[in-house]
C-alpha positions as CSV (number, residue, x, y, z in Angstrom):
1,X,36.4,3.2,-8.0
2,X,36.0,0.2,-5.8
3,X,32.9,1.6,-4.2
4,X,31.3,2.1,-7.6
5,X,32.0,-1.6,-8.4
6,X,30.5,-2.8,-5.1
7,X,27.4,-0.7,-5.7
8,X,27.0,-2.0,-9.2
9,X,27.5,-5.6,-8.0
10,X,24.9,-5.1,-5.3
11,X,22.4,-3.7,-7.8
12,X,22.9,-6.6,-10.1
13,X,22.3,-9.1,-7.2
14,X,19.1,-7.3,-6.3
15,X,17.9,-7.4,-9.9
16,X,18.6,-11.1,-10.3
17,X,16.8,-11.9,-7.0
18,X,13.8,-9.9,-8.2
19,X,13.7,-11.8,-11.5
20,X,14.0,-15.2,-9.6
21,X,11.2,-14.1,-7.2
22,X,8.9,-13.3,-10.2
23,X,9.6,-16.6,-11.8
24,X,8.9,-18.4,-8.5
25,X,5.6,-16.6,-8.1
26,X,4.6,-17.4,-11.7
27,X,5.4,-21.1,-11.2
28,X,3.5,-21.1,-7.9
29,X,0.5,-19.4,-9.7
30,X,0.5,-22.3,-12.2
31,X,0.7,-25.0,-9.6
32,X,-1.7,-23.5,-7.0
33,X,-4.0,-21.0,-8.6
34,X,-4.4,-21.5,-12.4
35,X,-6.6,-24.6,-12.0
36,X,-9.4,-22.3,-10.8
37,X,-8.4,-18.8,-11.8
38,X,-6.8,-19.7,-15.2
39,X,-3.4,-18.7,-16.4
40,X,-4.6,-15.2,-17.1
41,X,-6.6,-14.8,-13.8
42,X,-9.9,-14.4,-15.6
43,X,-11.5,-17.5,-14.1
44,X,-12.5,-18.9,-17.5
45,X,-12.0,-22.5,-16.4
46,X,-14.6,-25.2,-15.6
47,X,-14.0,-24.8,-11.9
48,X,-13.9,-21.0,-12.2
49,X,-17.1,-20.9,-14.1
50,X,-18.9,-23.3,-11.7
51,X,-17.8,-21.3,-8.7
52,X,-18.4,-17.8,-10.2
53,X,-14.8,-16.7,-9.7
54,X,-14.1,-13.0,-10.1
55,X,-11.8,-11.8,-12.9
56,X,-8.6,-11.0,-11.1
57,X,-7.5,-8.7,-14.0
58,X,-10.6,-6.5,-13.4
59,X,-10.1,-3.0,-12.2
60,X,-11.9,-3.7,-8.8
61,X,-9.5,-6.5,-8.0
62,X,-6.5,-4.7,-9.4
63,X,-7.3,-1.7,-7.1
64,X,-6.8,-3.9,-4.0
65,X,-3.5,-3.6,-2.2
66,X,-0.9,-6.3,-2.0
67,X,-1.7,-6.5,1.7
68,X,-5.5,-7.1,1.1
69,X,-4.8,-9.7,-1.7
70,X,-2.3,-11.5,0.6
71,X,-4.9,-11.6,3.3
72,X,-7.5,-13.1,0.9
73,X,-4.9,-15.7,-0.2
74,X,-3.9,-16.5,3.4
75,X,-7.4,-16.8,4.8
76,X,-9.5,-17.7,1.8
77,X,-12.8,-16.1,0.8
78,X,-16.1,-17.6,-0.1
79,X,-15.3,-21.0,-1.7
80,X,-11.6,-20.3,-2.1
81,X,-9.7,-22.2,0.6
82,X,-7.1,-20.6,2.9
83,X,-3.5,-21.1,1.8
84,X,-1.8,-20.0,5.0
85,X,-1.1,-23.6,6.0
86,X,0.2,-24.6,2.6
87,X,2.3,-21.5,1.7
88,X,4.7,-19.3,3.6
89,X,4.3,-15.5,3.9
90,X,6.9,-14.8,1.2
91,X,5.1,-17.1,-1.3
92,X,1.7,-15.5,-0.4
93,X,3.2,-12.0,-0.9
94,X,4.6,-13.1,-4.2
95,X,1.2,-14.3,-5.4
96,X,-0.4,-11.0,-4.3
97,X,2.2,-9.1,-6.4
98,X,1.7,-11.6,-9.3
99,X,-2.0,-10.8,-9.4
100,X,-1.1,-7.2,-10.2
101,X,0.7,-8.4,-13.3
102,X,-2.6,-9.7,-14.7
103,X,-4.2,-6.3,-15.2
104,X,-5.8,-5.7,-18.6
């Protein structure tokens, strides 16, 4: 019976940590990415339009792995700056996962 309680408690802690991680990534998206990519990732912002930003909800972007997206966030691409000096790897990985929540 005690083992079952410990397993249940551990599962609850993992679920709460996951929820917190998702909230942190959403807040980070709003502070670092939404200015250009927009809240929905479509890029329908003045900066996004002027730079020709790709729709992150599009199938071709959504098909990219978390690892590929994290690399793009870390190192930048085209006019997008590199964020590896501003964000830690956990934050970058969280943003990569967050991009996958933007699918249409």
